[in-house]
N, C-alpha and C positions, 0 to 999 in steps of 0.2 A: 861039848859045852852043855851046861845044865839048862833047863827050861827057864825062861824069863818069867818074872811076875808080871801081871797085867800092867802095873804102874811102871815097871822098868821098860816094858814094850812101848808104853805111851811116851815116856821121856825120850827114848831113843828115836821114835818116829817124829816127835815134835822137833828134835834137833835136825833131822834130815829135811823136814818140811821147811823150817825157818831158814836153813842155809840157802835154800833155793828161792824162797819168797821174800825174805828180808835180809839180804846179804850184808847190808850196811850195819846191822846190829848183831851179826853173827861173828864169833861164838856168843852164846846167850848168857846173860846174867841169871841169877837164881830167880829174880822177880819175873823176868821175861819167860823163863822156862816154866815156872808155875802157872803163869797166865796162859801159856800155850797148852799146857796139860788140861787146864780147866775151861778151855775155850768151849763156847756153847754151840758154835757152828762147825760143820765138817768133822764131828766127833761122834763115835758110837762105841761104847756108851759115853754120855756126858758124865764127868766126875767132878769132885770137889776135893782135890788133894791139898794137904797142908805143906808148908815149906819143909817141915821135918820129914814128912813122908817122901817128898821128892828128893831130899838129900839122902835118905836111906836108899832109894832107887839109884841115885847117882853113884853111891858107893858100890852097890852091887854091879852096876855096869862097868865101873872103873876096874873092879877086880877081874872082870871078864875081858878087859882090854877093848871094850866096845865104846868107851867114852874117855875123853881126856879133859883135864882141868888146865886151862891156860894160866900161866904165871906172868909176873911182870906188870900186873895191874892192881889197883887198890881193891877192885871188885873181882871176885873169882868168876871166871867165865868157862862155859862148858861147850865142848864140841864132840860130835860123834865120830866113831871109827867103824861104822857098820859094814861098808863094802869090804874093807881090808880084813876086818875081824871075822866076817863070814865067808870071805873069798868069793864075792859075787860082783858082777859088773854094775855100773851105775843104773842101767835099765832095771835090773832086778832089785836094786836098792830102792828105787822109786816105788815099785810094786809092793814090796814088803812094807814100806813106810805107810802107804795108803791103806793096806790091809790092816795094819796095826792101829791106824787112826780111825777107820770107818767100819771095821768088821768085814764079814764075808760079802763079796761082790761078784757080779758077772764080769766077763772079759770086757764087755762094752762099758760097763760102769767104771772099771779100772782104767780103761783108756781115757775116759772123760775126766776122771778125778785125778789122774796123774799129769794132766796137761801142764801144770805149773812146775812140776818136778822134772818130767821128761816127756817130750812130745813123741808118741809112738806114731809111726806112719799109718798103721791100720790095726784092726783087731787081731789079725793073724800074727802080727809081730808081738803083741801082748801075750798071746797064747803060747808062742814059741818060748819066750822067757819064763812063763809060768811052768811049762812042761819041763824046762831045764831045772828050775828050782824043785819041782816035784821029784825029779830023778836023782837029786843029790842024796848022799848018805851021811847023816839021816836027812830025809826030805824036809824041805823048808815050807812047802805049801801043799795043800790037798784040794783036789777037785771034789766038791761035795755032791752027793746024789741030788737030782732035781726033786724039789718038793712039789706036792700037788698044787696046781694053779700057777706054777712058775713056768715061764717060757724057756728060761735058760738055767743051767746049774751054776752055782756060785763057787768061787775059790775062797779058801781061808788059809791064813798062815799057821805054821806049827811051831813058832818060836816060843810059845808059852805052853807047849805040850799038846796033849790031845784036845781036839776041837770040841768046844761046848756048843752043841747045835742050838741055833737061835730059831725063833719062830719065823716062818716064812712071811713075806709081805702079805697083807690082806688081799684076798682074791675077790675081784669084783664081778665075777661070773662071766659067762660067754665062752666062746671057743678059746682055748689056751694058745692056739696058733694065730689068733688074730690080735690086732692092736700092737702098740709099741711100748716097750718098757721104759721106765724113767731113765735107766742107764743108756738105752739106745737113743732116746731123745736127746740126752746130754751130748752123746757122741756125735749125733747128727748136727747139733748146733755148733759144736766145736769144729767139725769138718766144714760147715757152711762159712764160718768165720775165716777159716784158713783159705778157702777157695775165693772168698771175696777179696782178701788181701792179695792173693796171687793175681786175680783179675785186674785189680787196681794197678799192680806193678806192670802187667802186660800192657795196659792202656797207656801208661806213662812211657813205656819203651816205644810203642807204636807212634805216639804223638811226637816224641823226640826224633825218630827216624823220618817221619813225614816232614817235620820242620827242616831237617837237614837236606831233604830232597826237594823242598819247596812245594810240597803237596798240601793242598787245603783240605783239612779234615772236618771243617765246619759242616754240620748236617744241613741239608736243604730245608727251606721253610716249609711248614706243613701246608 
């Protein structure tokens, strides 16, 4: 398969994202697809593509069997075929989509940013699928060398060909092994939310069992 253009990659990734986040409006109309491509949040770089430019990208993806156009509706609707077209599982599809939407990221950042597309159990699971993608022929992702001031090396997709190295995040000084990166912080917050939900479920189970056994779980007065 030939390398994708940056806009083709953006279109493909938006379709993957919106299938998971707004399933009621998927497949997407052209208006929704353009809006997703030009979205100002969760995009790097932010772009301003026209309807005509997006339609050109759609045609290119259709020729590669990475996109289908739904028929039977007054408005044409578009859906992706990324997993089958590239021969990758849904976990890898989520990682590739987030890399195409947000640019190079660390494993921790990818785990946090993939939360709505696929929930990875831990960072090692993310890295396992990344290494699998890197080992394909041709490789689909690349582990970039760590830049000065960065605690972790980033991953980048190779669907658009050779990676254009981006400037590293601004370094604020101090020991590179101290502090927590933004990606790690996001991952920790996601994990905290998950653990809080599990704790609430466990409390509900305990209270139900106590009620069935006639045990009073009301805490004593202070």
